[in-house]
C-alpha positions as CSV (number, residue, x, y, z in Angstrom):
1,M,4.9,-9.7,22.0
2,T,8.5,-9.9,20.8
3,M,10.3,-7.2,18.8
4,D,10.3,-9.6,15.8
5,N,6.5,-10.0,16.0
6,L,6.1,-6.2,16.1
7,R,8.5,-5.8,13.2
8,Y,7.2,-8.7,11.1
9,P,3.6,-9.2,12.1
10,I,3.0,-11.5,9.1
11,G,6.4,-13.2,9.4
12,P,9.5,-12.7,7.2
13,F,9.3,-13.0,3.5
14,E,9.4,-16.7,2.2
15,E,9.9,-17.2,-1.5
16,I,7.9,-19.7,-3.5
17,C,10.5,-20.8,-6.1
18,E,8.1,-22.1,-8.8
19,P,4.8,-20.3,-8.4
20,T,1.7,-21.3,-10.2
21,D,-0.4,-19.0,-12.4
22,E,-3.0,-19.0,-9.6
23,Q,-0.5,-17.9,-7.0
24,R,0.8,-15.2,-9.3
25,N,-2.8,-14.0,-9.9
26,Q,-3.4,-13.9,-6.1
27,W,-0.3,-11.7,-5.7
28,M,-1.5,-9.4,-8.4
29,M,-5.0,-9.2,-6.9
30,G,-3.5,-8.5,-3.5
31,M,-1.4,-5.6,-4.9
32,T,-4.5,-4.0,-6.4
33,E,-6.5,-4.3,-3.2
34,M,-3.8,-3.0,-0.8
35,P,-4.3,0.7,-1.4
36,S,-8.0,0.7,-0.4
37,M,-7.2,-1.5,2.6
38,L,-4.4,0.9,3.6
39,R,-6.7,3.9,3.1
40,Q,-9.3,2.2,5.3
41,A,-6.7,1.5,8.0
42,V,-5.4,5.1,8.2
43,E,-8.2,7.4,7.0
44,I,-9.7,8.1,10.5
45,L,-6.4,8.4,12.4
46,S,-5.6,11.7,14.0
47,D,-2.3,13.5,13.4
48,E,-1.1,12.3,16.8
49,Q,-1.9,8.7,15.9
50,L,-0.2,9.1,12.5
51,S,2.9,10.3,14.4
52,T,3.0,7.1,16.5
53,P,5.8,4.6,15.7
54,Y,4.4,1.1,14.9
55,R,7.1,-0.3,17.3
56,P,9.8,1.1,19.6
57,G,12.5,2.6,17.3
58,G,10.3,2.0,14.2
59,W,8.8,4.4,11.7
60,T,5.6,6.3,12.4
61,I,2.5,5.3,10.6
62,R,2.9,8.5,8.5
63,Q,6.4,7.4,7.5
64,V,5.2,3.9,6.7
65,V,2.6,5.3,4.3
66,H,5.1,7.6,2.6
67,H,7.6,4.7,2.4
68,L,5.0,2.5,0.7
69,A,4.6,5.1,-2.1
70,D,8.4,5.5,-2.5
71,N,8.9,1.7,-2.6
72,D,6.1,1.3,-5.1
73,M,7.6,3.8,-7.5
74,N,11.0,2.0,-7.3
75,A,9.4,-1.4,-7.8
76,Y,7.5,-0.2,-10.9
77,I,10.7,1.1,-12.4
78,R,12.5,-2.1,-11.6
79,F,9.8,-4.1,-13.4
80,K,9.9,-1.9,-16.5
81,R,13.7,-2.0,-16.6
82,A,13.8,-5.8,-16.2
83,L,11.2,-6.1,-19.1
84,T,13.1,-3.8,-21.4
85,E,16.8,-4.2,-20.6
86,E,19.2,-7.1,-20.5
87,E,21.1,-7.5,-17.2
88,S,19.2,-4.7,-15.5
89,T,20.4,-3.6,-12.1
90,A,18.0,-2.1,-9.7
91,S,19.1,1.1,-8.0
92,T,19.1,1.2,-4.2
93,Y,17.8,3.9,-2.0
94,R,18.5,4.7,1.6
95,Q,15.0,4.2,2.9
96,N,15.8,5.2,6.5
97,M,17.3,8.5,5.2
98,W,14.4,9.0,2.9
99,A,12.0,8.6,5.9
100,E,13.8,11.6,7.5
101,L,13.2,14.0,4.5
102,H,10.6,16.8,4.8
103,D,8.2,15.2,2.3
104,Y,7.6,12.4,4.9
105,E,5.9,15.1,7.0
106,A,3.3,15.8,4.2
107,P,-0.3,14.7,4.6
108,I,-0.6,11.0,3.9
109,E,-3.3,11.7,1.3
110,T,-0.5,12.6,-1.2
111,S,1.0,9.1,-0.9
112,L,-2.4,7.3,-0.8
113,V,-3.2,8.9,-4.2
114,I,0.2,7.9,-5.5
115,L,-0.3,4.3,-4.3
116,E,-3.8,4.1,-5.9
117,A,-2.8,5.5,-9.2
118,L,0.6,3.7,-9.5
119,R,-0.8,0.3,-8.4
120,S,-3.6,0.7,-11.0
121,R,-1.0,1.3,-13.7
122,F,1.3,-1.4,-12.3
123,A,-1.6,-3.9,-12.5
124,I,-2.1,-3.1,-16.2
125,L,1.6,-3.9,-16.8
126,L,1.5,-7.1,-14.8
127,H,-1.8,-8.4,-16.4
128,G,-0.3,-7.8,-19.8
129,M,2.8,-10.0,-19.1
130,Q,3.1,-13.5,-20.4
131,P,4.2,-16.2,-17.9
132,Y,7.7,-16.5,-19.4
133,E,8.2,-12.7,-18.8
134,F,8.0,-13.3,-15.0
135,L,11.2,-15.3,-15.5
136,R,13.1,-12.3,-16.6
137,T,15.6,-11.1,-14.1
138,F,17.3,-8.1,-12.6
139,T,20.1,-7.7,-10.1
140,S,19.1,-6.3,-6.7
141,P,22.1,-4.9,-4.8
142,T,20.6,-6.3,-1.6
143,H,19.1,-9.6,-2.8
144,G,21.2,-10.5,-5.9
145,L,19.8,-11.9,-9.1
146,M,16.0,-12.0,-8.9
147,T,13.2,-13.1,-11.2
148,L,10.2,-10.9,-11.7
149,D,8.2,-13.7,-10.1
150,T,10.2,-13.3,-6.9
151,A,10.0,-9.5,-7.2
152,L,6.2,-9.8,-7.5
153,Q,6.0,-12.0,-4.4
154,R,8.3,-9.6,-2.5
155,F,6.1,-6.6,-3.6
156,D,2.9,-8.3,-2.5
157,W,4.5,-9.3,0.9
158,H,6.0,-5.9,1.4
159,G,2.6,-4.1,1.2
160,R,0.9,-6.7,3.4
161,H,3.8,-6.5,5.9
162,H,3.5,-2.7,6.3
163,L,-0.3,-2.8,6.4
164,A,-0.1,-5.4,9.2
165,Q,2.3,-3.2,11.1
166,I,-0.3,-0.4,11.0
167,T,-3.3,-2.6,11.8
168,S,-1.5,-4.4,14.6
169,L,-0.5,-1.1,16.2
170,K,-4.2,0.1,16.0
171,K,-5.3,-3.1,17.7
172,R,-2.7,-2.9,20.4
173,M,-3.6,0.8,21.1
174,G,-7.4,0.2,20.9
175,W,-7.9,2.6,18.0
């Protein structure tokens, strides 16, 4: 297995430029299902297993779970700002440095609860949006001008991407 396959087990992000309502609904459904799938993937893992990197030089499973909570908080704020501000610019964060902070050593339950609650609230926001609102934009320092349609696709992909990193490690290790 190549390093790219370990890093991107579902492949790199590929944008759909003009998504249909059905595709958008699939992404929204995926984002609401991800927390329970993540919980199921990690709930029986030992502390030692949670401390295992998903690939050489990669984050541990524990760090991935905490990163998902941090990323979701940032994504939710990006959406709210894009819906309420003209020319919104998303703030960046140094995710690798965040992964080294002490809160990433906390029990994963804290981040699982954040993910469940935040994604529930995020789903309410998304389901209340009109199709034209998904065309609103914000500027990402790393990706440039982005519609909320693209941000939703990235958000859904991001969760599935990290979940696959965890499940593929479990499969490789026979857990």
